[in-house]
C-alpha positions in Angstrom: 0.0 0.0 0.0 2.9 2.3 0.7 4.3 1.4 -2.5 1.3 2.5 -4.3 1.4 5.9 -2.6 5.1 6.5 -3.8 4.1 5.8 -7.2 1.3 8.8 -7.2 2.5 11.8 -8.8 2.6 14.8 -6.2 0.8 16.8 -8.6 -2.2 14.3 -8.4 -2.2 14.0 -4.7 -4.8 16.7 -4.3 -7.1 14.8 -6.5 -6.9 11.7 -4.4 -7.6 13.6 -1.3 -10.8 15.2 -2.8 -12.7 12.2 -2.7 -13.1 12.1 1.1 -16.8 12.6 2.2 -18.0 16.0 3.1 -18.8 16.7 7.0 -22.2 16.5 8.0 -22.9 20.2 8.4 -21.9 20.6 4.8 -24.2 18.2 3.4 -27.2 19.6 1.3 -29.9 17.3 2.9 -28.8 18.5 6.4 -29.2 22.1 5.4 -32.9 21.2 4.0 -33.8 19.5 7.2 -32.4 22.5 9.4 -34.5 24.7 7.1 -37.7 22.8 7.6 -37.0 22.7 11.3 -36.6 26.4 11.6 -39.7 26.9 9.5 -41.7 24.4 11.8 -40.6 26.1 14.8 -41.2 29.6 13.5 -44.6 28.5 12.4 -45.1 26.6 15.7 -44.1 29.8 17.5 -46.4 31.9 15.6 -49.3 29.6 16.0 -48.6 29.3 19.7 -48.4 32.9 20.1 -51.6 33.5 18.1 -53.3 30.7 20.4 -52.1 32.3 23.7 -52.8 35.9 22.7 -56.4 35.8 23.7 -55.4 34.7 27.2 -52.8 37.2 27.4 -55.3 40.0 26.5 -57.8 38.4 29.0 -55.2 38.5 31.7 -54.6 42.4 30.8 -58.2 43.2 31.7 -57.8 41.9 35.5 -57.4 44.7 38.1 -54.2 44.1 39.9 -55.4 46.0 43.1 -57.7 43.1 44.1 -54.5 41.1 44.9 -54.2 43.3 48.0 -58.0 43.5 48.7 -60.1 41.1 51.1 -62.5 38.8 49.4 -66.1 38.8 49.7 -68.0 36.3 52.0 -70.4 33.7 51.3 -73.8 33.9 52.6 -75.4 30.9 54.5 -79.4 30.8 54.2 -81.7 28.5 56.2 -84.5 26.4 54.7 -86.6 29.5 54.4 -84.2 31.9 52.8 -83.4 33.7 56.1 -79.6 34.7 56.5 -78.2 32.8 59.3 -74.4 33.3 58.8 -71.6 34.5 56.7 -68.6 32.5 55.9 -64.9 34.0 56.4 -66.1 37.4 57.7 -64.3 37.2 61.3 -61.7 34.5 60.7 -59.0 36.5 58.9 -56.5 38.7 60.7 -54.1 40.6 58.3 -50.4 40.9 59.2 -47.4 42.6 57.5 -44.7 40.4 56.1 -42.3 41.8 58.9 -44.5 39.8 61.5 -43.9 36.6 59.6 -41.1 34.6 61.0 -38.1 33.6 58.6 -38.7 29.9 59.3 -42.1 30.0 58.2 -41.1 31.7 54.9 -38.4 29.2 54.5 -40.8 26.2 55.0 -43.2 27.7 52.5 -40.8 28.4 49.8 -39.1 25.0 50.3 -42.3 23.2 50.0 -44.3 25.2 47.5 -41.8 27.1 45.2 -38.1 26.5 45.6 -37.2 29.1 42.7 -39.6 31.7 44.2 -36.7 34.4 44.4 -35.4 33.9 41.0 -38.4 33.1 38.6 -40.6 35.9 37.4 -44.0 34.4 38.4 -43.7 31.0 36.3 -41.1 28.3 37.0 -40.5 27.0 33.4 -38.0 24.5 34.9 -40.5 23.0 37.3 -43.3 22.9 34.7 -40.8 20.8 32.4 -40.1 18.4 35.5 -43.6 18.2 36.3 -44.6 17.2 32.7 -41.9 14.7 32.6 -42.8 13.0 35.8 -46.5 12.9 35.1 -45.7 11.4 31.5 -43.6 8.8 33.1 -46.3 7.9 35.7 -49.1 7.9 33.1 -51.2 10.4 35.2 -51.1 13.7 36.7 -49.3 13.4 40.2 -47.9 16.8 40.6 -48.2 20.4 39.5 -45.9 23.2 38.9 -47.8 26.2 40.3 -45.6 28.8 41.7 -46.7 30.9 44.9 -47.5 33.5 42.5 -49.7 31.5 40.4 -51.5 30.3 43.6 -52.1 33.9 44.6 -53.6 34.5 41.3 -55.8 31.5 41.5 -57.1 32.3 44.9 -57.6 36.1 44.3 -59.6 35.9 41.1 -61.4 32.7 41.9 -59.8 30.5 39.1 -61.3 27.2 40.3 -61.9 25.2 37.3 -59.3 22.4 36.6 -58.8 23.1 33.0 -55.9 23.9 30.7 -57.4 27.3 29.8 -57.6 28.1 33.3 -54.0 27.2 33.9 -52.8 29.2 30.9 -54.7 32.4 32.1 -53.1 31.8 35.6 -49.7 31.9 34.1 -50.3 35.3 32.5 -51.9 36.6 35.6 -48.8 35.5 37.6 -46.6 37.4 35.2 -48.7 40.5 35.5 -48.6 40.2 39.5 -44.8 39.9 39.4 -44.8 43.2 37.4 -46.9 45.0 39.9 -45.8 43.7 43.3 -42.6 43.0 45.1 -41.5 39.4 46.0 -42.3 40.3 49.8 -45.6 41.7 48.9 -46.5 38.7 47.0 -45.6 36.6 50.1 -47.6 38.8 52.5 -50.8 38.8 50.4 -50.5 35.0 49.7 -49.9 34.1 53.2 -52.9 36.4 54.4 -55.2 34.9 51.9 -54.9 31.0 51.6 -57.3 28.6 53.2 -55.9 26.8 56.0 -58.6 24.6 57.0 -61.4 24.7 59.7 -62.5 28.0 58.5 -59.3 29.8 59.1 -58.1 32.1 56.1 -54.4 33.4 56.3 -51.5 32.5 58.6 -52.7 34.5 61.4 -55.8 32.9 61.9 -54.5 29.9 61.5 -51.8 30.4 64.2 -54.4 31.5 66.6 -56.8 28.8 65.7 -54.5 25.8 66.0 -51.9 26.9 68.5 -53.5 29.8 70.3 -50.7 32.2 69.6 -49.9 34.8 67.0 -47.9 33.9 63.8 -44.7 35.7 65.0 -44.5 33.1 67.7 -44.7 30.0 65.8 -42.2 27.5 66.3 -40.6 25.8 63.4 -42.7 22.5 63.8 -45.8 24.7 64.1 -44.9 26.7 61.1 -44.3 23.4 59.3 -47.5 22.1 60.2 -49.4 24.8 58.8 -47.5 25.0 55.7 -48.4 21.2 55.3 -52.0 22.1 55.3 -51.8 24.1 52.0 -52.2 21.1 49.7 -55.6 19.9 51.1 -56.5 21.8 54.4 -59.8 20.0 54.9 -57.9 16.5 54.9 -54.6 17.3 56.6 -56.2 19.4 59.6 -54.6 18.3 62.8 -58.0 18.6 64.5 -59.5 16.1 62.1 -56.5 13.8 61.3 -53.5 14.2 63.5 -51.6 11.2 61.7 -52.1 12.9 58.2 -51.1 16.3 59.6 -47.9 14.8 61.3 -47.0 13.0 58.0 -47.3 16.2 56.0 -45.4 18.4 58.5 -42.6 15.7 58.2 -42.6 16.0 54.5 -42.0 19.9 55.0 -39.0 19.2 57.1 -37.4 16.8 54.5 -38.1 19.7 51.7 -36.4 22.2 54.3 -33.4 19.8 54.7 -33.1 19.4 50.9 -33.0 23.2 50.3 -30.5 23.7 53.2 -33.0 25.6 55.3 -33.0 23.2 58.4 -30.2 21.1 59.9 -30.8 17.5 59.3 -30.2 16.6 62.9 -32.8 19.2 64.0 -35.3 18.0 61.7 -34.8 14.4 62.9 -35.4 15.7 66.5 -38.5 17.3 65.6 -39.9 14.6 63.7 -40.2 12.5 66.8 -42.2 15.2 68.6 -46.0 15.2 68.5 -47.9 18.3 67.2 -48.6 20.3 70.2 -52.0 21.3 69.0 -53.9 23.9 71.0 -57.2 25.0 69.4 -58.1 28.7 70.3 -61.4 29.3 71.8 -61.9 32.7 70.1 -60.3 32.5 66.8 -63.7 32.2 65.0 -66.8 32.5 67.1 -69.5 32.1 64.3 -71.1 29.0 65.5 -71.2 25.3 65.3 -73.6 25.4 62.3 -71.6 27.7 60.3 -68.5 25.4 60.9 -70.4 22.4 59.8 -71.7 24.1 56.8 -68.4 25.3 55.6 -66.9 21.9 55.9 -69.6 20.4 53.9 -69.3 23.0 51.2 -65.5 22.5 50.8 -66.2 18.9 50.2 -68.8 19.5 47.7 -66.7 22.0 45.8 -63.7 19.6 45.8 -65.8 17.1 44.2 -66.9 19.5 41.6 -63.1 20.2 40.9 -63.5 23.6 42.5 -60.6 24.8 44.9 -61.8 26.3 48.0 -64.6 28.7 49.0 -62.6 31.8 49.6 -63.8 34.9 48.0 -66.4 33.2 45.9 -69.6 35.1 47.3 -71.4 32.0 47.2 -75.2 31.9 48.4 -75.4 28.6 50.4 -78.8 27.2 51.2 -79.2 24.7 53.9 -81.7 22.5 55.8 -81.4 24.6 58.9 -84.6 25.9 60.4 -83.6 29.4 61.9 -86.6 29.3 64.3 -85.7 26.0 65.7 -82.0 27.0 65.8 -82.9 29.9 67.9 -85.1 28.0 70.2 -82.4 25.5 70.7 -79.7 28.0 71.3 -81.9 30.1 73.8 -83.3 27.3 75.7 -80.1 25.4 76.1 -78.2 28.5 77.5 -81.2 29.3 79.7 -81.7 25.7 81.3 -78.0 25.3 81.9 -77.7 28.7 83.7 -80.8 27.8 85.7 -79.0 24.4 86.7 -75.9 26.3 87.9 -77.8 28.8 89.8 -79.6 26.2 91.8 -78.6 25.6 95.3 -78.1 21.9 94.8 -75.4 22.5 92.1 -71.8 21.8 93.4 -69.3 24.5 94.2 -67.4 24.3 90.9 -67.0 26.5 87.8 -70.1 28.0 86.4 -70.1 30.1 83.0 -70.3 33.3 85.0 -67.2 32.5 87.0 -65.3 31.4 83.8 -66.1 34.8 82.1 -64.8 36.6 85.2 -61.9 34.6 84.9 -61.3 35.3 81.4 -61.8 39.2 82.1 -59.0 39.0 84.6 -57.0 36.9 82.0 -57.4 39.6 79.4 -56.4 42.5 81.5 -53.1 40.6 82.3 -50.3 40.3 80.0 -50.0 36.4 79.7 -49.6 34.8 76.4 -52.5 33.3 74.6 -51.2 29.8 75.4 -52.1 30.3 79.0 -55.6 31.2 78.5 -58.1 29.1 80.7 -60.0 26.6 79.3 -63.9 26.3 80.1 -64.7 23.7 82.7 -68.3 24.5 83.1 -71.6 22.7 82.5 -72.2 21.8 78.8 -74.9 20.7 76.7 -75.6 19.8 73.2 -78.6 19.1 70.9 -79.4 18.1 67.4 -82.7 18.0 65.6 -83.2 16.3 62.1 -85.9 15.8 59.5 -87.0 12.1 60.0 -87.4 11.3 56.3 -84.2 12.8 54.9 -81.7 13.4 57.7 -81.3 16.9 56.9 -80.3 19.0 60.1 -82.8 21.3 61.4 -80.9 22.6 64.4 -77.4 21.9 65.9 -75.7 23.1 69.1 -72.3 21.5 69.6 -71.7 23.2 73.0 -72.9 26.0 75.2 -70.7 28.7 73.7 -68.8 28.4 70.0 -66.7 31.4 71.0 -65.5 29.6 74.2 -65.2 26.1 73.0 -65.4 25.1 69.2 -65.5 21.3 70.3 -68.6 20.1 68.5 -70.1 17.5 71.2 -72.6 16.4 68.7 -70.4 14.5 66.6 -67.2 14.2 68.4 -68.2 13.4 71.9 -68.8 9.7 72.9 -70.6 9.3 76.3 -72.5 6.7 78.0 -76.1 6.5 76.6 -77.7 5.9 79.9 -81.3 4.5 80.1 -82.1 6.6 76.8 -80.6 3.3 75.4 -83.2 0.9 76.9 -86.0 1.3 73.9 -83.6 -0.5 71.7 -83.6 -3.4 74.0 -87.4 -3.5 73.9 -87.3 -3.1 70.1 -85.1 -6.0 69.7 -87.4 -8.1 71.9 -90.4 -7.0 69.8 -88.9 -8.5 66.5 -89.4 -11.9 68.0 -92.3 -13.5 70.2 -92.3 -10.6 72.9 -95.0 -8.0 72.6 -95.8 -5.0 74.8 -98.1 -7.0 76.9 -95.5 -9.7 77.6 -94.8 -10.2 81.3 -91.5 -9.6 83.0 -90.4 -9.8 86.5 -90.2 -6.6 88.4 -88.2 -7.0 91.5 -84.9 -5.8 92.8 -82.0 -7.4 91.1 -78.5 -8.2 92.2 -75.8 -5.6 90.9 -73.5 -8.5 89.9 -75.7 -9.6 87.2 -75.5 -6.2 85.3 -72.3 -4.8 86.7 -74.0 -1.4 87.3 -74.4 0.4 90.4 -72.2 -1.1 93.2 -70.2 -4.3 93.9 -72.9 -5.5 96.3 -76.5 -4.7 96.9 -79.3 -4.1 94.5 -79.5 -2.4 91.1 -80.0 1.3 91.3 -83.3 2.2 89.5 -82.1 5.7 88.3 -84.2 4.9 85.2 -87.3 5.7 86.7 -86.2 9.3 87.1 -86.6 9.5 90.8 -85.1 8.4 94.0 -87.7 6.2 95.5 -88.7 3.2 93.1 -91.6 0.9 93.6 -91.7 -2.6 92.4 -94.6 -4.5 91.0 -93.7 -8.1 91.3 -94.4 -8.7 87.7 -95.2 -6.1 85.0 -95.9 -5.8 81.3 -93.1 -4.9 78.9 -95.1 -1.5 78.2 -95.2 -0.5 81.7 -91.6 -1.4 82.5 -90.5 0.7 79.5 -92.6 3.8 80.1 -91.8 3.8 83.8 -88.1 3.3 83.5 -87.9 0.0 85.3 -84.1 -0.9 84.9 -84.4 -4.4 86.4 -86.9 -5.5 83.8 -85.1 -3.9 81.1 -81.9 -5.9 82.2 -83.8 -9.1 82.5 -85.4 -8.8 79.1 -82.1 -8.1 77.5 -80.6 -11.1 79.0 -83.5 -13.2 78.3 -83.3 -12.5 74.4 -79.5 -12.4 74.5 -76.7 -9.8 74.3 -75.9 -10.5 70.8 -79.4 -9.7 69.6 -79.3 -6.5 71.6 -76.1 -5.4 70.1 -76.8 -6.4 66.7 -79.9 -4.4 66.8 -78.0 -1.3 68.1 -75.5 -1.8 65.3 -78.3 -1.8 62.6 -79.5 1.3 64.2 -76.3 3.0 63.7 -74.9 3.1 67.2 -71.7 1.1 66.3 -70.3 -2.1 67.7 -71.1 -2.1 71.5 -69.7 -4.4 74.0 -71.8 -7.6 74.6 -71.7 -6.8 78.4 -74.7 -6.9 80.4 -74.1 -3.2 81.4 -74.7 -2.2 77.7 -78.3 -3.0 78.4 -78.5 0.1 80.7 -76.5 2.5 78.6 -73.0 1.9 79.7 -72.0 1.8 76.0 -70.6 5.2 74.6 -72.3 6.8 71.6 -72.2 10.2 69.9 -75.4 12.4 70.1 -75.5 12.4 66.4 -75.7 8.7 65.9 -78.4 8.4 68.8 -80.5 11.0 67.3 -80.5 9.3 63.9 -81.2 6.1 65.6 -84.4 7.4 67.3 -85.7 8.2 64.0 -86.4 4.4 63.4 -89.5 4.7 65.7 -91.5 7.4 63.6 -90.2 6.1 60.4 -91.5 2.6 60.6 -88.3 1.0 61.3 -85.9 2.8 58.9 -83.6 5.8 59.5 -81.6 8.2 57.1 -78.3 6.8 56.4 -76.6 10.2 57.5 -77.2 13.6 58.2 -76.4 16.7 56.1 -76.9 20.6 55.7 -76.5 22.0 52.0 -79.2 22.0 49.7 -78.1 24.4 47.0 -75.1 26.5 46.1 -75.5 29.4 44.0 -72.9 32.0 42.5 -73.1 35.6 43.3 -75.1 36.2 40.4 -77.7 33.4 41.3 -76.5 31.1 38.6 -76.8 27.5 40.1 -73.6 25.8 41.1 -74.9 22.8 43.1 -78.0 21.4 44.1 -78.4 18.1 46.1 -79.9 15.3 44.2 -82.6 13.0 45.2 -82.3 12.0 48.8 -81.1 8.5 49.3 -83.5 5.8 50.5 -83.7 5.2 54.2 -81.7 2.4 55.7 -83.9 -0.3 57.0 -83.2 -1.4 60.8 -86.3 -3.2 61.8 -89.9 -4.0 60.6 -92.6 -1.6 61.1 -94.4 -3.7 63.8 -91.3 -3.8 66.1 -90.8 0.0 65.6 -94.5 0.7 66.1 -94.8 -1.5 69.4 -91.7 0.5 70.7 -93.3 3.7 69.7 -96.7 2.9 71.3 -94.8 2.6 74.6 -92.6 5.7 74.2 -95.7 8.0 73.4 -97.1 6.9 76.8 -93.9 8.2 78.6 -95.7 11.6 78.5 -98.8 10.3 80.3 -99.5 12.3 83.5 -98.3 10.6 86.6 -97.3 7.4 84.9 -94.1 7.9 82.3 -90.7 9.0 83.2 -91.6 12.2 81.1 -94.8 12.9 82.7 -93.9 16.2 83.8 -93.3 17.5 80.2 -96.6 19.4 80.5 -95.2 21.4 83.5 -92.4 22.7 81.1 -95.1 23.8 78.5 -95.4 20.9 76.0 -98.2 21.6 73.7 -100.7 19.0 72.9 -99.0 17.4 70.1 -98.4 13.6 69.3 -94.7 12.7 70.4 -92.9 9.9 71.8 -89.6 9.9 73.7 -87.4 8.6 76.6 -85.5 10.2 79.2 -82.0 8.9 79.8 -80.0 9.3 83.1 -76.6 7.4 83.7 -75.4 6.2 86.8 -74.2 8.9 89.3 -76.1 11.5 87.0 -73.0 12.1 84.8 -75.0 12.2 81.6 -78.4 13.4 81.2 -80.3 12.7 78.0 -83.7 13.1 76.4 -84.4 11.7 72.9 -87.8 12.1 71.3 -89.7 12.8 68.1 -92.8 13.6 66.3 -93.8 12.3 63.0 -91.8 14.9 61.4 -88.5 15.5 63.5 -86.3 14.0 66.0 -84.4 15.8 68.5 -81.9 14.7 71.0 -80.4 16.5 74.1 -77.6 16.0 76.2 -76.2 17.7 79.3 -73.0 16.9 81.3 -69.5 18.0 82.0 -66.5 17.5 79.6 -64.6 15.9 82.6 -67.1 13.4 83.8 -68.5 14.1 87.0 -72.0 14.1 88.7 -73.8 17.1 87.3 -75.5 17.5 90.7 -76.8 14.9 93.3 -79.8 13.2 92.2 -80.0 15.1 88.9 -82.4 13.4 86.4 -83.1 14.0 82.8 -86.7 14.8 83.2 -85.8 17.8 85.0 -82.6 19.1 83.0 -82.6 17.6 79.4 -86.4 17.2 79.0 -87.3 21.0 79.2 -84.7 21.8 76.2 -86.3 19.1 74.2 -89.8 20.7 74.9 -88.8 24.1 73.9 -87.5 22.7 70.4 -90.7 20.7 69.8 -92.9 23.5 70.7 -91.1 25.6 68.1 -91.5 23.0 65.5 -95.3 22.6 66.2 -95.7 26.4 65.9 -95.1 26.2 62.3 -97.6 23.4 61.1 -100.0 20.9 62.8 -97.9 17.7 63.7 -99.7 14.4 62.5 -99.5 11.3 64.6 -97.1 8.7 63.8 -99.0 6.4 61.4 -99.9 2.7 62.5 -98.7 0.1 60.2 -101.2 -2.2 58.4 -101.7 -5.9 59.8 -101.3 -5.2 63.5 -103.9 -7.1 65.7 -105.4 -6.2 69.0 -106.3 -8.6 71.8 -108.0 -8.2 75.1 -105.7 -8.8 78.2 -106.4 -8.6 81.9 -104.7 -5.7 83.5 -103.9 -7.6 86.5 -102.4 -11.0 85.4 -101.4 -10.0 81.9 -103.3 -13.1 80.4 -106.3 -13.2 78.0 -109.1 -11.4 79.6 -112.2 -13.1 80.4 -115.7 -11.8 81.6 -114.5 -12.5 85.2 -111.8 -9.9 84.8 -113.4 -7.5 87.1 -112.0 -5.3 90.3 -113.8 -3.2 92.8 -113.4 0.5 91.9 -114.9 3.9 92.5 -118.3 4.3 90.7 -117.7 7.3 88.2 -121.5 8.3 88.9 -120.9 8.4 92.5 -117.1 8.4 93.7 -118.2 7.5 97.3 -119.5 3.9 96.0 -117.7 1.0 95.0 -118.7 -1.0 91.9 -117.0 -3.7 89.8 -115.1 -2.4 86.9 -113.7 -4.5 84.1 -110.1 -4.3 84.4 -108.8 -5.3 81.0 -107.2 -3.5 78.1 -106.2 -3.8 74.4 -102.8 -4.7 73.4 -101.0 -4.9 70.0 -99.6 -8.2 68.8 -98.4 -9.5 65.5 -100.6 -10.8 63.0 -101.4 -14.4 63.1 -100.1 -14.6 66.7 -101.5 -17.6 68.6 -102.0 -16.6 72.0 -103.3 -19.2 74.6 -103.4 -17.7 77.9 -106.6 -17.2 80.0 -106.7 -15.3 83.1 -106.0 -17.6 86.1 -106.1 -14.6 88.7 -109.8 -13.9 88.2 -110.7 -17.7 87.4 -109.0 -19.6 89.9 -111.5 -22.5 89.7 -110.7 -23.2 86.2 -107.7 -25.4 85.2 -104.8 -23.3 84.0 -103.9 -23.3 80.4 -100.4 -23.9 79.4 -98.9 -20.5 78.4 -98.0 -20.3 74.8 -97.1 -17.5 72.4 -96.3 -18.1 69.0 -95.7 -15.2 66.4 -94.2 -15.0 63.0 -90.4 -14.3 63.0 -88.9 -11.3 60.9 -85.7 -11.5 59.1 -84.3 -7.9 59.7 -81.8 -9.2 62.3 -80.5 -12.3 63.9 -83.0 -15.1 64.7 -84.8 -14.2 68.0 -84.6 -16.6 70.7 -83.6 -17.0 74.3 -80.1 -16.9 75.4 -79.0 -20.3 76.9 -75.8 -19.1 78.2 -76.1 -19.7 81.9 -73.6 -16.8 82.6 -76.7 -14.6 81.6 -79.4 -16.5 83.3 -81.6 -15.0 85.9 -80.3 -17.1 88.7 -76.7 -17.1 87.8 -75.0 -13.9 88.7 -71.7 -12.8 87.0 -68.7 -12.3 88.8 -66.9 -8.9 88.7 -63.4 -8.2 89.2 -63.4 -4.8 90.7 -65.9 -2.1 92.2 -68.1 -0.3 89.3 -69.1 2.6 91.4 -66.9 5.7 91.1 -67.5 8.2 93.8 -70.7 8.4 95.7 -73.5 5.9 95.5 -76.6 8.3 95.1 -79.1 5.7 94.6 -78.1 3.9 97.9 -77.8 0.6 96.1 -75.4 -0.7 98.8 -77.6 0.0 101.9 -81.1 -0.9 101.7 -84.5 -0.1 103.1 -87.0 -2.3 104.7 -90.5 -0.6 103.5 -91.6 -1.3 100.0 -89.9 -3.3 97.4 -87.8 -0.3 95.9 -84.7 0.1 94.0 -82.6 0.1 97.3 -84.6 -2.8 98.9 -81.8 -5.0 100.6 -83.5 -8.3 100.1 -82.5 -11.6 98.8 -85.7 -13.6 97.8 -86.8 -12.8 94.3 -90.3 -13.9 93.7 -91.3 -15.3 90.3 -94.2 -14.3 88.2 -97.5 -15.4 89.7 -95.9 -16.3 93.0 -99.2 -17.4 95.1 -97.4 -16.2 98.3 -97.6 -12.6 97.1 -100.5 -10.8 98.5 -103.4 -10.1 95.9 -102.7 -7.0 93.6 -105.4 -4.5 92.9 -105.3 -1.6 90.6 -104.3 1.7 92.3 -104.8 4.1 89.4 -107.5 4.2 86.7 -106.7 2.7 83.4 -105.5 5.4 80.9 -106.1 5.1 77.1 -105.2 6.5 74.1 -108.3 7.2 71.7 -110.9 4.7 72.9 -108.5 2.1 73.6 -107.2 1.4 77.2 -103.4 0.7 76.9 -101.6 0.8 80.2 -101.5 -1.7 82.9 -102.8 -0.2 86.2 -100.2 0.1 88.8 -100.6 -2.6 91.5 -100.3 -2.0 95.1 -97.1 -2.0 97.1 -95.8 -5.0 98.3 -94.2 -5.2 101.9 -91.2 -7.4 102.4 -89.4 -7.8 105.7 -85.8 -8.4 106.2 
């Protein structure tokens, strides 16, 4: 090869070299390709500019002064279009940039916009990164909105999640950067953004979550608030402390990555819990407004609309302003009356708390040391039976002093207001209101309520002295609050059947413990109120409660309207619920039921049903009741559980508030009675024996025409039973010469719940007491269940013998009161006389 090169004439060497390939940049096709690319890019640029020009022109029309202005409030209306509140009026406190701590600014920029100080409103590198990550993920997982873009979005209400909105937002951000300094942008942003629980802006959030001004926020507290920005209603530490902690720690990670926080310090703070201390005065606009706002935020989120700030929405709700006003006024009045009573213990009252706060305000102590209220509290909720729409709600005594919603958040022992569910569960089987049950003192160890030894306290009767009837009907036992009979009934049908019924009613999974029968299980007022709607609703209840019916834009344009109301949830059959209701409406009969004093508190002549509920030691006082239209539940007690006052009963405390609400409801329209379901049958029972009545069921009583004379009066009444029930009892008390008929009751079974039956577990039988491992009385024993009396058979009788139904050794029982009736049908067993028992 070398030889060939030597043979080449030097003058021809350049010809040989010219045969080499041209470089890529010199080739003709490359020139053509580059030209096409440039032409395409130019055309694309011109096309993109033409596409974007309308958005840029639109952005030019926006008034930049609005960035520094407060936004308009949304108005809340009741069901009759009366204004009942405004959102975001009193929960924003403006502060200057100089009052915002540097570590708050560092946390915000590290998390939301790392290149904030260098970009001109839009982070193009961030957009490219987000686009790449979303493309690789196959879905939208992150955005690239700068702080300035977020400010534009919140200021001008750009809520739709569309490409067009995003483009407009970019041009607005560029304009904002031209009109405002970086520090001003941060100031307006941090004063404007929603931060959950109705707090708007950093100052309101600092006071609302930590009871301190923003300038005093620690690094951990600042990171917690910054962690809320992405989804305030989801990450609020008041709702979900676990999620709030997770997001706070993510902020720490971003600060470490951006070299704004030392890694060792971040690791130390990650291990510390969030020291949440909600303010009692940050936003005193009411429990209803709080619930409505959270529901609106959830609705808007589902519609793809971000936040409610500055929208000026018109929010229409289910609230009835007259009922709400009656509830708030009555609750405040009755609680003050209780605190003013001489029997009320020497503890903090609202009046003494207000005096304490006045002294605190005069001092220069930090907000974190503000005294928390410890006075008597109350809560209430009223709902529409058919829809679950909330008509009135009081989450506490004063929202300005305690924003804690006791309707939804507090779980308290239900006390004897739970007892109707025991009877309703029994009525699903062969029991009916005329079924007989033992009514005698009961050993505490069988139910584990009241004391270690002695007899079961009968606080369910809403009085101190309780008389027993030896045997009684389930109807009489329920309306008079006979706890021993309710406990016996529950043990007879089995704990599982009772707890299954309670779970279907919406009260949750209660312990299969005998004390559950008398309300030891803890429930929320919200769930209890919904559960009580099964009695006027024929065995069904709404699935949940709600407030918002309609949302309009400021110009009246419809934004949202609730669709058809979901179907009711079936709990039991109509007959079981009606049998229970027929007893609960008799709780109001004068001198008979536990709510017999309702008329004294002004209850109008309206068809209602309900039950008092007093928990042991008078720690929780309830009343739950209803008409055919609404159900209302009232609770009173202390946040730190204690006896409200010695011998406090619901009939004197919670009942009057319920009466005021029901009267306000009746003032709007006539209330129809609860409708009796078809198919019920009536049988005639002897009021003395509870067996099928005969012509011989007569007792001496005063002659209506001449009270000084005695005459034989038929002592029978009509009672409800299931259709096709075979009842083969004949009165043996008034027909002693006839051979007794073997008792037998056979009724059709229903399939709503577990198969009814008698619990065969001997641990729950009436003659096998349960062993308990520790005392169950905390504090005093106001019902004297350990020390007994030797007079009548009462709740505190210290006896050991337990007569069985129909015991022939018992003295004859005679009616002591006339037989009351509803309509023309007598329904209530007359009260037998007292039975003396010696020690």
